[in-house]
Steps between C-alpha positions, in 0.01 A plus 500: 500500500394753758680644802404357835275737696370329812342771722541279808876464464709699748679797345851417387457126569437386142739528209363604162374184332340384185157367598369256241189286501472242226181557300255218433592328174350180358722200569528413130627850417753478780639172380530636146685812608733292714602303190546808279703722735867422536606293801826594668754226462717463806585779740482868400841664462465751791400215733782281373744785564379555858521130578845473344631790712380329818643163401839631395528722810425207728742274313774764526431543873522123550830479311651787696386339825647165398830660399538702820400203714757283326776758553410549866452129563835401353709786640322568832672241715807405296752737345659214306180417308409658166259446210591335173388655172260207458300636799350762267279224359335474842339845456257416218434173681311684772279655231434158347393361838281804560337452164420138585333626818299749289647791694513721188148425380304586814520879448310462173203356689471721804453868582660481842854405404608424855855382568411373848258248347793352308717449809430123531597442135810721539595295804471183291700663223780598742503151647524329161764743372717463810474120482594503131804721564608272783476189279707656217722725709818322390444627144380844607723594798875501547592405857286418798119507488353363823167489679541848649548652156201319353289628791608859425421445131155358581393774741653782296333388176158486666536848655645657187238336273214637711661845521597506133153406377344756732722775358454381140121508523507842666718645224299343218172616651628856517635483145193357320222610734196311634297254295207660319198287587157469342236365737201299378235445766254649749507852641542364853815310415630789292462735799691251714791496254501880478521514880777243515712641217445867579639763267873442551538125539835406339369157400189577299287778357136458399461664161162364393207283583246299313165420653352152476158507661433153645127544429547541125448231240779263405533665161609828659784330685613334181487827301719678758805318373476695172552825693774366723757496219428862415535611862827313552646669195364851557580518872842330471390240753763279663264267685130410496338425838173306468238431764321182384121516468358193674161516325654424158800268557529369143479847343743629762744223409487610135554861602809411707640297210438797270673733747813282482513555122551873552865422577501649853513312830159414649420487871177374655333643808326198655272609782497147643850563639351775721333215686746210490827694498802432279605167648342270246616195314423475129374155411453370146272210413493416128482863391276615789667740748409488866625726783580325827416734790678468834296458813468814710736540792828334599567136579671414829834452329466838324413666831813343652715628210353849529545510878861379475571768242345763731707395800832487313430822314389690813803383700744597223339843456491572875870419534600693188284804585574506875724813485242685285215399734692631801576827321136550402385431854744760635387762247135447590576535871695822448250651255173497701343390823341156506591134457732375228254239379138528399269202536167471322233229490489329159297208370716194430454148378150353548383836637722490809586849630868565586716799592710613204828676582630810318746776573306799624482755218229726646450708807369328812121457491480519119222237487264729690534763223410261218128581501573872456714432192253277311418779256870522402528129417692447173505121491285290267147404596476309829843596637649795688824682421617862464819583314578813704356376826524778762551238771837390361814582694819632338658154506168328424464655154820351351434169678158463338618612153755217505265260684772465767235536773382149399826326599394408858242272341786253466427425864137422405636264234716312751203475736294336225244784478617625161689384193768678296260496203124470517163677498493854638440514875183704553374686804172373634274767344652432155466125548130537579443629145615166350214252472420161355751297303747790500576415864687194374801733474535436874607139436854634491681713756522870410832608356751780548479547125298373207360595163308784664827647632675489164212671322483771765290423806322838498408476132337158508134495602376255761312301234805479277721409794265215600520365146880517502506317833265231371717441190814490717349227719368314192839494328753493783847367441831557680636665187207744497598607854860550392394710198276722713781558751742590220245739346436664836858632518478734197153604619654617828782680318250690282352650821146377436439381853235768555 
């Protein structure tokens, strides 16, 4: 093992890693050593402990949520109703149902232990639990238990389960730290992971890497498995991330199988998903696995669903935020001379140019000063943004940090020019840099928010943003829009709008 020392890596961007390249060893020798060295049986104790902490914390959160929901549901609308002692048996029942839904096993398989992704299953769990309580309420509840109470139980359990799991995962992550990951694959993919994880990602920490040169002989790939066990043990690895080598599929299959015998979870980094997105259907035909890829773009029915969601969402938000919108408009008018709103030409669906509305956050005539500030640009390649922009007004700074200047785009959504969630709306000079098949991102209307917004719009390069937009279009679902909207809220609270 040798420390990583890539001269091209940006300073401070790479953690200290063990850089290991498997030496060339004859295949026969590799097979012999694989038989002689001990094979880990089952899961290693540190991994088993980490997984058990997550499972038990989630189970406890679910039981607490079920208990509180039952108390609130029974007593919320009727003072004469109370719980029988037998109702305590309903608490482990919610854990049993969750186990059947594999809601305690998912965290073992994934790095991104997202609670939002579980919301559909938690909704099903709350529905089943509420229905079960309603059916057996005569044995569980003393007194009245009507439809209003079951509705309170249903909604409360869903909200508390989501909140409880979110808190449980946060506490566990802080207590046991991020997963220590060993990466096996190319330098290019390794650099991508380093960039994504960073140095302080609470989910994962890259502690080592193992190079598998795709141009090497098959024997070298096979021999690498002998070194994998040593690395997992010496570096206290919690997870192995493998980028499959396409040139040697059979040898790669053997290596993945060998990685599973180390007793740590194994994740694969399939580059094909960079092209087709995550919306795939796994198909099995007599032991052969096929991936069904969705066609690109939205069907007419999906477009109707998305448009209906946009209209309803925009109307609700405009009504709910009306007082705040009026207050912001008044502050802008009192702060500096100029109009309340700023309109800018953006490229929309199918390349159509439209006028996007925003609250004015800069001094009047700010666009004419843009050319003079090019040298101060802090945004990623292809985009323009300055954190401490001298053109910002006193009110404009806080508005942009919270992304509140974007709220007038709700009008663009109602007019059909934008969507609540979608590709980033680009100005014309940025759009001109996008060529070829990447322009298929314009098959959907641009959005007020999207993956690019959550990741930090000024930190995502134009090339990376185009890729995110393409994958969004390729894998669209209504639930994906809901998740992005939910994840936008904490992004705004963290003041990363710049």
